[in-house]
C-alpha positions in Angstrom: 0.0 0.0 0.0 2.9 2.3 -0.6 2.0 5.7 -2.0 -1.6 5.5 -0.8 -2.8 8.2 1.5 -5.9 8.2 3.6 -7.0 11.0 5.9 -7.2 8.6 8.9 -8.6 11.2 11.3 -11.2 12.3 8.8 -12.1 8.8 7.9 -12.4 7.8 11.5 -14.7 10.8 12.2 -16.8 9.8 9.2 -17.0 6.2 10.5 -18.1 7.4 13.9 -20.7 9.7 12.3 -22.1 6.7 10.6 -22.5 5.0 13.9 -19.3 2.8 13.9 -17.4 2.6 17.1 -14.3 0.7 18.3 -13.4 -2.3 16.2 -16.2 -1.6 13.7 -14.6 1.8 12.9 -11.2 0.1 12.6 -12.7 -2.5 10.2 -14.2 0.2 8.1 -10.9 2.0 7.8 -9.1 -1.2 6.9 -11.7 -2.0 4.2 -11.2 1.5 2.8 -7.4 1.0 2.6 -7.8 -2.4 1.0 -10.2 -0.9 -1.6 -7.7 1.9 -2.3 -4.9 -0.6 -2.7 -7.0 -2.8 -5.1 -8.0 0.2 -7.1 -4.4 1.3 -7.4 -3.3 -2.2 -8.5 -6.0 -2.3 -11.1 -4.9 1.1 -12.5 -1.3 0.0 -12.6 -2.2 -3.2 -14.5 -4.1 -1.1 -17.0 -1.1 1.1 -17.6 1.2 -1.8 -18.4 -1.0 -3.7 -20.8 
């Protein structure tokens, strides 16, 4: 996940506003980072083909 940035404080605040707390908020942030990494990998694959 090198080169990916995520406003962690902002994302955590958004997760809490949606009602997530504790581990649920952490899981939401992790899912966001995984999604960002997968999207970046897909874009890189498209550039090389």
